[in-house]
C-alpha positions as CSV (number, residue, x, y, z in Angstrom):
1,M,94.4,89.9,70.9
2,R,95.7,91.0,67.6
3,G,97.4,89.5,64.7
4,A,97.3,86.5,62.6
5,S,98.1,82.9,63.4
6,L,101.6,83.8,64.9
7,V,100.0,86.5,67.1
8,L,97.4,84.0,68.2
9,C,100.0,81.5,69.2
10,A,101.9,84.2,71.0
11,S,98.8,85.3,72.8
12,L,97.9,81.8,73.8
13,G,101.4,81.2,75.0
14,L,101.3,84.4,77.1
15,S,97.9,83.4,78.5
16,I,99.2,79.9,79.5
17,L,102.2,81.4,81.2
18,A,100.1,83.9,83.0
19,L,97.6,81.3,84.2
20,E,100.4,79.2,85.6
21,A,101.6,82.3,87.5
22,C,98.2,82.9,88.9
23,K,97.8,79.4,90.3
24,P,97.9,78.9,94.1
25,A,100.8,77.1,95.6
26,E,100.2,73.4,95.7
27,G,98.2,72.2,98.7
28,D,97.3,75.6,100.1
29,G,93.9,75.8,98.3
30,K,94.0,79.7,98.3
31,A,94.1,82.3,95.6
32,A,97.5,83.8,94.8
33,A,96.7,87.3,95.8
34,K,96.0,88.6,99.3
35,A,92.8,90.6,100.0
36,P,93.6,94.2,99.5
37,P,92.8,97.0,102.1
38,T,89.7,99.0,101.4
39,I,90.7,102.1,99.6
40,T,89.1,105.5,99.9
41,A,90.2,109.1,99.1
42,T,91.9,109.3,102.5
43,S,93.8,106.0,102.5
44,S,97.5,106.1,103.2
45,K,100.1,105.8,100.5
46,E,101.1,102.4,101.9
47,D,97.5,101.0,101.7
48,R,97.2,102.3,98.1
49,I,100.4,100.6,97.2
50,A,99.3,97.4,98.9
51,S,95.9,97.5,97.1
52,A,97.6,98.0,93.7
53,L,100.1,95.1,94.2
54,S,97.3,92.8,95.3
55,A,96.1,92.6,91.7
56,G,98.8,90.1,90.7
57,P,100.8,87.2,92.2
58,A,103.7,88.2,94.5
59,S,106.3,86.7,92.1
60,A,105.3,89.1,89.4
61,M,104.7,92.1,91.7
62,A,108.1,92.0,93.5
63,D,109.5,94.8,91.3
64,A,106.4,96.3,89.8
65,S,105.8,100.1,89.7
66,V,102.7,101.6,91.3
67,V,101.0,104.7,89.9
68,E,97.7,106.6,90.5
69,F,95.8,109.2,88.5
70,D,93.9,112.2,89.8
71,A,90.6,113.5,88.4
72,A,92.4,115.4,85.7
73,G,94.3,112.3,84.5
74,K,97.6,113.4,85.9
75,M,99.8,110.4,86.9
76,T,101.7,110.2,90.2
77,V,104.3,107.4,90.8
78,L,103.8,105.9,94.3
79,K,106.4,103.2,93.9
80,Q,109.1,103.0,91.2
81,G,110.0,99.5,90.1
82,Q,112.1,98.0,87.4
83,G,109.9,95.1,86.6
84,A,107.5,94.5,83.6
85,F,104.3,95.5,85.4
86,T,102.7,98.8,86.4
87,C,99.9,98.6,89.0
88,M,97.1,100.8,90.0
89,A,95.0,100.7,93.2
90,D,91.2,101.0,93.0
91,M,89.0,103.3,94.9
92,P,85.5,101.8,94.6
93,A,83.9,104.1,97.1
94,T,85.1,107.1,95.2
95,A,84.4,105.7,91.7
96,G,80.9,104.5,92.8
97,M,81.8,100.8,92.1
98,P,80.4,98.0,94.2
99,G,83.8,96.5,94.9
100,P,87.5,96.7,94.4
101,G,89.3,96.2,91.1
102,P,93.0,96.9,91.3
103,M,95.0,96.0,88.2
104,C,98.6,95.4,87.0
105,A,99.5,95.6,83.4
106,D,102.6,95.0,81.3
107,V,103.8,97.7,78.9
108,N,101.4,96.9,76.1
109,G,98.6,96.3,78.5
110,M,99.2,99.7,80.1
111,A,99.3,101.4,76.7
112,F,95.9,99.8,75.9
113,L,94.4,101.0,79.2
114,M,95.8,104.5,78.6
115,A,94.2,104.6,75.1
116,L,90.9,103.5,76.6
117,T,90.9,106.2,79.3
118,S,91.8,108.9,76.8
119,H,89.2,107.7,74.2
120,K,91.9,106.9,71.7
121,D,92.3,103.8,69.5
122,P,94.8,101.4,71.0
123,A,97.5,99.7,68.8
124,K,96.1,96.8,66.9
125,D,99.3,94.7,66.7
126,K,100.6,94.7,70.3
127,V,99.4,91.9,72.6
128,G,99.3,92.9,76.2
129,F,98.5,91.3,79.5
130,V,96.7,92.5,82.6
131,Y,96.3,90.9,86.1
132,M,93.1,91.5,88.1
133,L,93.3,88.9,90.8
134,Q,90.9,90.7,93.1
135,G,88.2,90.7,90.4
136,G,86.5,93.7,88.9
137,N,83.2,95.5,88.4
138,D,82.2,97.1,85.1
139,A,79.2,99.3,84.3
140,S,78.8,97.6,80.9
141,N,80.3,94.8,78.9
142,I,79.5,96.5,75.6
143,D,80.0,100.2,76.3
144,P,83.7,101.0,77.1
145,F,82.8,104.5,78.5
146,A,79.8,103.7,80.7
147,K,80.3,104.9,84.2
148,T,77.2,103.3,85.8
149,P,74.9,100.5,84.6
150,A,72.0,101.5,82.2
151,A,68.6,101.7,83.8
152,G,67.4,98.3,85.0
153,E,70.8,96.7,84.5
154,E,73.4,95.6,87.0
155,W,77.1,95.8,87.3
156,V,79.1,93.2,85.4
157,K,80.9,91.5,88.3
158,T,83.9,89.3,87.4
159,G,85.9,87.3,89.9
160,P,89.7,86.9,89.8
161,H,90.8,87.1,86.1
162,V,93.5,88.0,83.7
163,M,93.0,90.1,80.5
164,V,94.6,89.6,77.1
165,V,94.5,92.8,75.1
166,G,95.5,93.6,71.5
167,S,94.7,90.2,70.0
168,P,91.8,90.3,67.5
169,D,92.3,86.5,66.8
170,M,91.7,85.7,70.4
171,N,88.6,88.0,70.5
172,K,87.1,85.9,67.7
173,A,87.4,82.7,69.8
174,Y,85.1,83.7,72.7
175,P,81.6,85.1,73.2
176,G,80.8,88.6,74.1
177,G,77.4,90.2,74.6
178,A,75.8,92.5,77.2
179,K,75.5,89.7,79.9
180,P,78.5,87.4,79.6
181,D,79.0,84.3,81.6
182,T,81.8,85.6,83.7
183,T,82.7,82.1,85.0
184,K,84.1,81.3,81.5
185,P,86.4,83.2,79.1
186,Y,84.6,86.0,77.3
187,V,85.1,89.2,75.3
188,M,84.6,92.5,76.9
189,F,83.7,95.5,74.7
190,P,83.1,93.4,71.6
191,E,82.9,95.1,68.3
192,T,84.9,98.1,69.6
193,P,88.6,99.0,69.4
194,Y,88.8,98.1,73.1
195,A,87.7,94.5,72.7
196,H,89.7,92.1,74.9
197,V,89.5,88.7,76.4
198,M,88.7,88.1,80.1
199,I,90.0,84.8,81.4
200,P,88.8,83.7,84.9
201,V,91.4,82.2,87.2
202,T,91.4,80.8,90.7
């Protein structure tokens, strides 16, 4: 999500490659990622790593790094990899979310996520990619910093999906809104610096 026609082409190409990687093996009829262990504040390091790596297909996760952040935002490396992706486990019980949402991001995707968590504007010309094959739960589709749904509203629950960040051209191609149809591609956080495309996969 960012760029002009060349960036759009690059973004779409990245999306197509990612979607191919997310497809289940022929004939097995199952999603690419295994169900992660339930993570709490007392979960073992091994379970936290397993949760994080469940966000993406095994082929892409083989050499991924795994990190986690404490309440102060300090990052700890749980597994050092040499691959393109950095993964994070999710702790729904601690975060108050109704379900898990581990994620794995490439370099540009990670930079985008770090900008979001630090309330800084992300780069506008660096397309990034994020796997969330266990799905996710967001307090709002329009407020990047909401921690719980507004009064009378529900969590925005999205099934297995991938995210393309940093491509304004892609953002223009899909709908956004407070209550998106999460079974189809849509834009999360539209009209903000953190707008990005959510693409459901199976």
